[in-house]
Structure formats: structure tokens, C-alpha cells
C-alpha positions in Angstrom: 0.0 -0.2 -0.1 1.1 3.4 -0.9 0.7 6.4 1.5 -0.9 8.9 -0.8 -0.5 12.3 1.4 2.6 13.9 2.9 1.6 13.7 6.4 3.9 15.7 9.3 6.1 12.9 10.8 7.3 13.8 14.7 10.0 12.1 16.9 8.4 8.9 19.1 8.6 10.0 22.5 11.5 9.1 24.8 13.6 9.0 21.4 16.7 11.5 21.6 17.4 13.0 18.1 20.0 12.4 16.2 21.6 13.7 12.8 21.7 11.7 9.7 24.6 11.6 7.4 23.7 9.2 3.9 26.7 8.9 1.6 26.4 6.8 -1.5 29.3 6.6 -4.0 27.9 5.9 -7.4 29.1 2.8 -9.2 31.1 1.2 -6.2 31.5 -2.7 -5.9 31.7 -3.9 -2.7 34.4 -6.5 -3.3 36.8 -3.5 -4.1 36.8 -2.3 -0.6 39.2 -3.6 1.8 37.0 -4.1 4.6 35.2 -6.6 2.2 38.2 -8.6 1.5 39.8 -6.7 -1.4 43.6 -6.8 -1.3 44.6 -3.5 -2.8 44.8 -0.5 -0.4 41.7 1.4 -2.0 40.2 2.3 1.1 42.1 2.5 4.3 39.9 5.3 5.6 36.2 3.5 5.3 38.1 0.3 6.7 38.9 2.2 10.0 35.4 3.7 10.0 33.8 -0.3 9.3 35.4 -1.3 12.7 33.3 1.5 14.2 30.4 0.1 12.1 27.8 -2.3 11.2 28.9 -3.9 8.0 26.3 -5.7 6.0 28.3 -8.2 3.9 25.4 -8.7 1.3 23.4 -5.8 0.3 21.3 -6.0 -2.8 20.6 -3.1 -5.0 17.1 -2.8 -6.7 18.8 -1.7 -10.0 22.1 -1.6 -11.8 21.8 2.0 -12.5 21.5 5.3 -10.9 18.3 6.9 -11.0 15.8 3.8 -9.7 18.5 2.5 -7.3 18.9 5.5 -5.3 14.8 6.2 -5.9 14.9 2.7 -4.0 16.9 4.1 -1.3 14.9 7.1 -0.9 11.3 5.6 -0.9 12.0 2.0 0.3 10.0 0.9 -2.9 11.2 -1.4 -5.7 11.5 0.3 -9.3 8.4 -1.1 -10.5 6.5 1.2 -7.7 8.6 4.5 -7.2 8.2 4.6 -11.1 11.8 6.4 -11.9 13.3 5.2 -14.6 16.1 7.3 -16.8 15.0 5.2 -19.7 11.4 6.5 -19.6 12.4 9.8 -18.6 10.3 9.2 -15.2 11.0 10.9 -12.1 10.1 9.9 -8.7 6.1 9.5 -8.4 4.9 12.8 -6.4 2.7 10.4 -4.9 5.3 8.6 -2.7 7.2 10.3 0.3 10.8 10.5 0.3 13.5 10.5 2.8 14.3 14.1 2.9 10.5 15.1 2.9 10.0 12.7 5.8 13.5 14.2 7.5 12.3 17.8 6.5 8.5 17.4 8.4 10.2 16.4 11.4 12.1 19.4 12.2 15.3 18.5 10.1 17.5 21.2 8.1 18.1 18.9 4.8 21.0 19.8 2.3 22.8 17.6 -0.3 26.0 18.1 -2.1 25.9 15.4 -5.1 27.0 14.5 -8.7 23.4 15.9 -10.1 22.8 13.5 -13.5 20.2 10.7 -12.7 20.0 12.1 -9.4 19.6 15.6 -10.5 16.4 18.1 -9.3 14.6 17.1 -12.6 14.3 13.5 -11.7 12.4 14.6 -8.4 15.3 13.8 -6.0 15.6 17.5 -4.4 12.1 17.0 -3.1 12.3 17.7 0.5 16.1 19.5 0.9 15.7 22.8 1.3 19.3 23.1 -0.3 20.0 20.6 -3.0 23.3 21.5 -4.9 24.2 19.2 -8.2 27.5 20.0 -9.7 30.4 17.6 -11.1 33.6 17.4 -9.4 35.5 15.2 -7.3 34.1 13.8 -3.8 36.9 16.2 -2.1 34.6 19.0 -3.6 31.1 17.6 -2.1 33.1 17.2 1.2 34.6 20.6 1.4 30.9 22.2 0.9 29.5 19.8 3.5 32.3 20.9 5.8 31.6 24.8 5.0 28.0 24.1 5.7 28.4 22.0 8.9 30.7 25.1 10.1 28.1 27.5 9.6 24.9 25.4 11.1 27.1 23.5 14.1 23.7 23.4 16.1 21.1 22.6 13.8 19.8 18.9 13.7 20.5 17.9 10.1 19.7 15.4 7.3 22.7 15.6 4.8 22.9 13.6 1.4 26.2 13.3 -0.2 26.7 11.8 -3.5 29.5 11.6 -6.0 30.1 9.8 -9.6 34.0 10.1 -9.1 34.3 6.1 -9.4 32.1 6.2 -12.3 33.3 6.6 -15.9 35.0 8.2 -16.9 37.7 7.0 -14.7 39.9 10.2 -14.1 41.8 9.6 -10.6 43.8 12.5 -9.0 47.9 12.7 -10.2 49.6 10.3 -7.9 46.9 7.9 -7.0 47.4 5.7 -10.1 50.8 5.1 -8.7 49.7 3.1 -5.7 48.2 0.6 -8.1 50.4 0.1 -10.8 53.8 1.1 -11.6 54.6 -1.0 -14.8 51.8 -0.6 -17.2 53.2 -0.3 -20.6 50.1 -0.3 -22.6 48.4 2.0 -25.2 45.5 2.9 -23.3 45.7 6.2 -21.4 45.5 7.1 -17.8 42.0 8.5 -17.8 39.3 5.9 -19.3 36.5 7.7 -21.0 33.0 6.3 -21.3 33.6 6.1 -25.1 36.7 4.1 -24.6 34.9 1.7 -23.0 32.0 2.0 -25.4 34.6 0.8 -28.2 36.3 -1.7 -26.2 32.7 -3.7 -25.3 31.3 -3.2 -29.1 34.3 -5.0 -30.4 36.1 -2.2 -32.0 39.2 -1.9 -30.0 40.9 -4.9 -28.7 42.3 -5.1 -25.2 44.6 -7.5 -23.6 44.7 -9.1 -19.9 47.2 -6.0 -19.3 45.0 -3.4 -20.7 42.3 -5.2 -18.5 44.1 -5.0 -15.1 45.0 -1.1 -16.1 41.3 -0.1 -16.6 40.6 -1.8 -13.2 43.6 -0.1 -11.5 42.5 3.2 -12.8 38.7 2.6 -11.3 40.6 1.6 -7.9 42.5 4.5 -8.1 39.5 6.7 -8.2 38.3 4.9 -4.9 41.4 5.7 -3.0 40.4 9.3 -4.0 37.2 9.1 -2.6 38.8 7.3 0.6 40.8 10.1 1.0 37.9 12.7 1.0 36.0 10.6 3.3 38.7 10.3 5.9 38.7 14.4 5.7 35.2 14.1 6.4 35.2 11.7 9.3 37.9 13.8 10.7 36.2 16.9 11.0 33.0 15.0 12.4 35.1 13.6 15.2 36.6 17.2 15.7 33.5 19.0 16.1 31.6 16.2 18.2 29.3 15.7 15.7 30.2 11.9 15.1 28.7 10.4 17.9 25.6 12.3 17.6 25.1 11.2 13.5 23.5 8.1 12.1 25.9 7.8 9.2 24.8 5.2 6.4 27.8 4.8 3.5 26.4 2.8 0.4 26.7 2.7 -3.4 23.6 2.5 -6.0 25.3 -0.2 -7.9 28.5 -1.6 -9.0 30.6 -2.2 -12.3 31.5 -5.0 -14.3 35.2 -6.0 -15.3 34.8 -8.9 -17.3 32.6 -11.2 -15.4 30.1 -11.7 -18.2 31.6 -10.1 -21.1 31.6 -6.4 -20.7 34.5 -4.2 -19.2 33.6 -1.0 -17.4 29.9 -1.2 -17.7 26.6 -1.0 -15.8 22.8 -0.7 -16.7 22.7 -3.9 -18.6 22.6 -7.4 -16.7 21.5 -8.6 -12.9 24.4 -10.1 -12.0 26.2 -9.6 -8.7 29.1 -7.6 -9.6 26.2 -4.9 -10.6 23.9 -5.5 -7.4 26.1 -6.3 -4.8 26.8 -2.8 -3.0 28.8 -1.8 0.3 26.6 -0.8 3.3 27.8 0.2 6.4 26.0 2.0 9.0 27.8 3.7 11.9 25.2 4.1 14.7 25.2 6.9 17.0 27.9 6.4 19.7 29.4 3.6 17.7 27.1 1.1 19.1 27.2 -2.4 17.8 30.7 -1.2 16.5 32.7 -4.1 14.5 29.4 -6.0 13.8 29.3 -7.7 10.9 25.7 -9.0 9.5 26.0 -12.1 7.0 22.3 -12.0 6.5 21.4 -10.5 3.1 20.0 -7.0 3.3 18.4 -4.7 0.6 18.5 -0.8 -0.4 14.7 -0.8 0.6 15.9 -1.6 4.1 17.7 1.6 4.5 15.0 4.5 5.1 12.8 2.1 7.8 16.2 1.9 9.5 16.7 5.5 9.6 13.1 6.0 10.6 13.2 3.3 13.4 16.9 4.6 14.7 15.9 8.3 14.9 12.2 7.4 16.4 10.3 8.4 13.3 6.8 7.0 12.3 7.0 4.2 9.7 4.9 4.7 6.7 2.7 2.5 4.8 4.8 2.6 1.5 7.5 1.1 3.1 8.5 -2.3 1.3 11.8 -2.9 3.4 12.2 -3.2 7.0 14.1 -1.9 9.6 17.9 -3.6 10.0 18.3 -2.3 13.6 17.3 -5.6 14.9 20.2 -7.2 12.8 22.5 -4.6 14.0 21.6 -5.3 17.7 21.7 -9.0 17.2 18.4 -9.4 19.0 16.1 -10.1 16.3 15.5 -13.3 14.4 15.1 -12.0 11.0 12.9 -13.5 8.1 14.4 -14.0 5.0 14.9 -10.6 2.9 14.3 -11.6 -0.8 15.9 -8.7 -3.2 14.1 -7.8 -6.4 15.9 -6.0 -8.8 15.0 -4.7 -12.0 16.5 -3.2 -15.5 15.8 0.4 -16.4 14.6 -0.2 -20.0 11.8 1.0 -21.9 10.2 -2.4 -22.1 6.4 -2.7 -20.4 7.8 -5.9 -18.4 11.7 -5.1 -17.7 14.2 -8.0 -16.9 13.7 -8.6 -12.9 15.6 -10.8 -10.9 14.6 -12.2 -7.3 17.6 -13.3 -5.0 17.6 -15.0 -1.8 21.1 -15.7 0.4 21.8 -18.9 -1.6 19.5 -18.8 -5.1 18.8 -16.1 -7.7 16.2 -16.1 -10.4 16.2 -13.8 -13.5 13.2 -13.4 -15.5 12.3 -11.4 -18.7 9.7 -11.3 -21.1 10.6 -14.1 -23.5 10.9 -11.5 -26.4 12.5 -13.9 -28.9 12.2 -16.9 -30.4 13.5 -20.0 -31.0 15.3 -21.1 -28.1 15.2 -24.0 -26.4 15.2 -23.8 -22.6 18.3 -23.4 -21.6 20.5 -22.5 -24.8 21.2 -23.6 -28.4 24.1 -23.6 -30.6 24.3 -22.5 -34.0 26.3 -23.3 -36.7 26.8 -19.8 -38.1 23.5 -17.6 -38.1 20.4 -17.4 -36.3 17.4 -15.1 -36.8 15.4 -13.9 -34.0 12.0 -12.3 -33.6 11.3 -9.6 -31.5 9.3 -7.1 -30.5 11.1 -5.8 -27.3 12.1 -2.1 -27.6 15.4 -3.4 -25.7 16.6 -7.0 -26.6 19.2 -8.4 -24.6 21.3 -11.3 -26.4 23.2 -13.4 -23.9 25.9 -15.1 -26.1 29.1 -17.1 -25.9 31.3 -18.0 -29.0 32.5 -21.8 -29.1 35.9 -22.6 -28.2 37.6 -19.2 -30.1 36.8 -15.4 -30.3 35.2 -14.9 -33.4 33.7 -11.6 -35.2 29.8 -11.7 -35.3 27.5 -9.7 -37.7 24.1 -8.0 -36.3 21.8 -7.3 -38.8 17.8 -5.9 -38.1 15.3 -6.6 -41.1 18.3 -7.3 -43.1 20.2 -3.7 -42.4 23.7 -3.7 -41.0 23.7 -2.4 -37.6 27.5 -3.6 -36.2 30.0 -6.1 -35.8 31.4 -7.3 -32.5 33.6 -9.7 -31.3 32.1 -12.5 -29.1 34.9 -14.0 -26.6 34.5 -17.7 -25.8 32.5 -16.6 -22.5 29.2 -15.5 -21.6 28.7 -12.1 -22.9 25.5 -10.1 -23.3 25.0 -7.7 -26.5 22.3 -5.0 -25.8 20.3 -4.0 -28.8 18.0 -0.7 -28.2 15.2 0.4 -30.6 13.0 3.6 -30.8 9.7 1.5 -31.0 7.9 -1.7 -30.0 7.0 -3.5 -33.1 8.1 -7.1 -34.8 11.3 -7.2 -36.2 13.7 -9.9 -37.2 17.6 -9.8 -35.7 20.0 -11.6 -37.5 23.5 -12.9 -35.8 25.8 -14.0 -38.5 29.4 -15.1 -37.7 32.3 -14.0 -39.9 34.5 -16.6 -38.5 34.1 -20.1 -39.9 32.3 -22.5 -37.4 34.5 -25.3 -35.3 33.9 -28.8 -35.4 32.7 -30.2 -32.0 34.0 -33.7 -32.6 34.1 -36.4 -34.7 31.0 -37.0 -36.6 29.2 -34.0 -34.6 28.3 -30.7 -36.2 30.5 -27.9 -36.7 29.1 -24.6 -34.2 30.0 -20.9 -34.1 28.3 -19.7 -31.1 25.1 -20.4 -28.5 22.5 -18.0 -27.6 20.8 -18.2 -24.0 17.4 -18.1 -23.1 17.2 -14.9 -20.8 15.7 -16.7 -18.1 18.1 -17.8 -15.6 18.6 -19.6 -12.0 21.3 -19.9 -10.3 23.0 -21.4 -7.3 24.4 -18.9 -5.6 26.1 -21.1 -2.9 27.8 -23.5 -5.1 27.9 -20.7 -8.4 28.9 -17.4 -6.8 29.8 -16.0 -10.0 26.5 -16.8 -11.8 28.1 -19.1 -14.7 26.1 -22.3 -14.8 22.5 -21.6 -15.7 20.1 -24.2 -14.0 16.9 -22.8 -15.5 16.0 -25.9 -17.8 17.5 -28.2 -15.0 14.3 -30.3 -13.9 15.7 -31.0 -10.4 15.6 -27.2 -9.8 12.0 -26.4 -11.3 10.0 -26.5 -7.7 12.5 -23.9 -6.5 12.2 -22.1 -9.6 8.1 -22.2 -9.9 8.5 -20.9 -6.2 10.7 -17.8 -6.6 8.7 -16.9 -9.8 5.4 -16.9 -7.6 7.1 -14.6 -5.2 8.6 -12.5 -7.8 5.3 -11.9 -9.8 3.6 -11.0 -6.3 6.2 -8.6 -5.3 6.5 -6.9 -8.7 2.5 -6.8 -9.4 1.2 -5.1 -6.6 0.1 -1.7 -7.2 2.6 1.2 -7.8 2.4 4.9 -7.7 0.8 6.6 -10.4 3.1 7.6 -13.4 4.6 11.1 -13.9 5.0 13.2 -17.0 8.1 12.5 -18.8 11.0 14.6 -17.5 12.2 17.5 -20.1 15.5 17.8 -19.4 17.8 21.3 -19.8 20.5 21.5 -22.1 23.0 21.7 -18.5 21.5 18.3 -17.1 22.1 16.6 -20.9 25.5 17.6 -21.0 25.8 16.1 -17.5 24.4 12.9 -18.9 26.4 12.8 -21.7 29.6 13.5 -19.8 28.8 10.1 -17.8 28.4 8.0 -21.2 24.5 8.2 -21.4 23.2 9.2 -24.7 20.2 11.5 -24.1 
């Protein structure tokens, strides 16, 4: 059920009033932080912070892209219900209440210093903020602005939201930081990895080797270290001004980034695999209560807002689809399993959706193309796929060797791509929803599968996937066609259908972006 009015929220009796600081580092993978087991020196400051906090080992985002994922954090609703989708130019529905609106109605000063783009005011993220300042630049600039505001408003109860795209492409770390991660790269790639360069790599127009791939990751990691430097400065200020123990601090991200796990490099928004959905979530309670606690249970982005109102002593809202993490942090509550629903931000009416438990994941999309068997199908040198989807995703894999394939739509050439001998998701967007024929043809000769056996070039997977995460954490072995898994698949599908199909908020009119907003999105690699 959705709250249809913006009720005034007041603190519950007997609860002390604390400040709230929410920090979101866009595109930050959890497994690239030291406190999550990463061996490289990306996050010494965040690691120290984690020892005073509660670290959630498995936190799942609700979308692999910025706008819908942040909207889920701000509203405690999954994308199907809060309505915020960049692909459709839709803002957060005005029928739902946001975190800032709740805090402002409770008497908090509400301020934000953020990177704009998909969290810009045009998409409704400024609602409830008295100051919502969006600008490009490093996280250090956001921290400087935050400290300046805090020094001028030291006695005010506040909610502050800080956000940065510094880890997002273009990967452009400050001078000196890259040396912490590599000193001997001799390849041709530059020290700044731009979105256009990554697009060429992922389209097969630019070939890279293992050293190049490591370099891209090192540049990404250097950006994380720059964020960590600024984070340490902010924590030092809060400590020196006695604000640290009076503030609830939530550190998280909206989604991760793929680095070859499923065939793409430096990319997000395109799949629902864990490299894009597992994000850091570290919560420092006021007074550092529950310090050094590690929660192994799966939690979700929609649990952040219910946790905030619980800890701050505010009233919960009927629209909340998540639940408070306070009991888990205190280890006093036997928690039910929290299944996570994640969805792609696309123009399709029924987007690719996933439901994830602690040990299972089911990914389901509209059966938008034929012919395909339940699992996958090998092809000699060509396949024609009939689809009416506006955004076609083709999970493919070359047999044995890398080969070049040509993609055509209704007989017209679209592009060539290099298909590796591992699973890769090819994405083909269209302008309209109408039936069309997509042809994929191998330009590399097929390979024999054995004496007397057929010659094949590639296989195309069914977009429906089921993974046993306890045995297959890398999500490489699709068991959707395994009859032994059928009962569990059907149980998860029923759960997913029920969670997604419940009524959402009324849709808003599409956003009309100004020139500055369009340029900001373009700089981040989004075509507008």
C-alpha cells in the first residue's frame, strides 16, 4: 500500500534526536573495498570507519543503474512501484514520500551536495531538501562544501545527503593515486578511461589484452582511493566537532561495475548479475553502538529508509516495502529472509527482473524472442531472432575461440562485435515496440565439436536464468532448464510475480531535461 499524502512526521516520545548523514558513492563495487576483503589499498579510511560501524556483508541494490536504485533508497520501494526510470525519462512519483520529505517534516535541516545527472532535481531527488546543490567534480569538493555548511550550522539537527560520480566513468583519478596500484603498465590505454573508450572495447571495435584490462581496473581503484581520502577528511571533521557520535551515518552505493565477469568491461545498467547488484552498506550508529558488527544476512536498499526512521525515532510509513535493520545490528531479532527484487531500467513494459535469496537467484524477462530451447542453443553460423522488445538483450557465447559476428535488423547492417568464448550479453536498443527480425551471423568459420558431430560458432542463451549462488557465486552455470530445480524456480517465480505486480504509484509525465542536465548525462556516458 502507498501513502497518498505527505503526513507530518514527528519523533516518537523518549527517543533522542540525532543527525543523519547518507553517503552514496556511485558505481562502487563492494568487493573493491578492503573491509569487504579486497587486497589492494583502496579504502584505508573507510576500513577504519567500518570498525566503528555495522558492516552488511551482502547488500543488494534494486537496479544496476543510478536513478531507480537511488529512488529505492529514498522511498523504500522497488523500481516497479516508485516509478523512477531514466530510460522512460520518469521521475520519482509525487504520490510517494521521500527520505528528505520525512526528515524535513520532522524538523531537520535538509541539505545535499551531489553529482546531479540521474540524481538531479529534474528526476525529483530534490524534493524535501532546502538546499540541493548538484555539480560535477570530485568527492573532495562535495566534502569541502559539506564541511563549510556544517561549520555555519553547527547547532542544527540535519539530514545531509552526499553523492559523487568520481568512481563512475570517466575513470579519472587525481595525479599520484594511480601509482598506488600500478607502476609498470606499458600498454596503449591512457590514464583516463573515458566512456567512449569503454564503449569501443565493449563493441569489439578496440581489442584489449589482460594487461589492458588490469590497467582499467587499476584506474577505477585509484578513483576509489581518491574518494577514500576525502571520506577520511569528512570523518575527521565530524570527530573534531563532536558531531560524529551524534550522527547516524549510512555509507553505501547504488550499483557496481562489471570488469569482464560476463563479457563487458567498465559497464553497468545492462545485467542483473551480482557484480552490478552487490553494494557496500556500512552503518555507524550514534555513539558507535554495535561497533565491529558484521551482518552476514542478505539485506536490501529498500531497508535503509525504514532503518533511518527506526533509529531516529520517527514513524514508519505504509509505503515502505523494506524493514528496519536495527534488530539485525543489535543481534536481538531473529530476522525473516529478505528476498531482493532488482529490475533493469529499460523502456520495456515488463523489464528483466531478478529475485535473489541468500543462496538462489532467478532472473526472468519477457520471452521476447524465438526460437530458443529452455536453456541455450548452439548455432552453426547464423541465427534469426524475432522480437518485439524495445530493448533486446542477447546472452551469447562463442564456441572455443573468439570470433567476429555481424548483427543486422530487418536485413540492414547494424554493427560487428567480437564475441569471446565466454558468456557476454549483447544489448540492442530500438525506438519502437514492433516485430522485427534480428540476424546474427558469424564471420569466423565454425568449429567442429568432434568427429561426426556438428560444426558450431556460438550459442544463444534463454534470458531466463537460475543460479545456485552457494555453489556458483560467479553466476556462470544457468540451471533454468534443470528439471531438478523446477520446484524452486516456480516458488521464486511466484514470489517475484507477487512482489512486482502489486500496485505501484501513478506514473508522472516524462521529464524534460534542460541543456545542462543533458550535457551532464552525456559526460557520464549516457546518450540523451
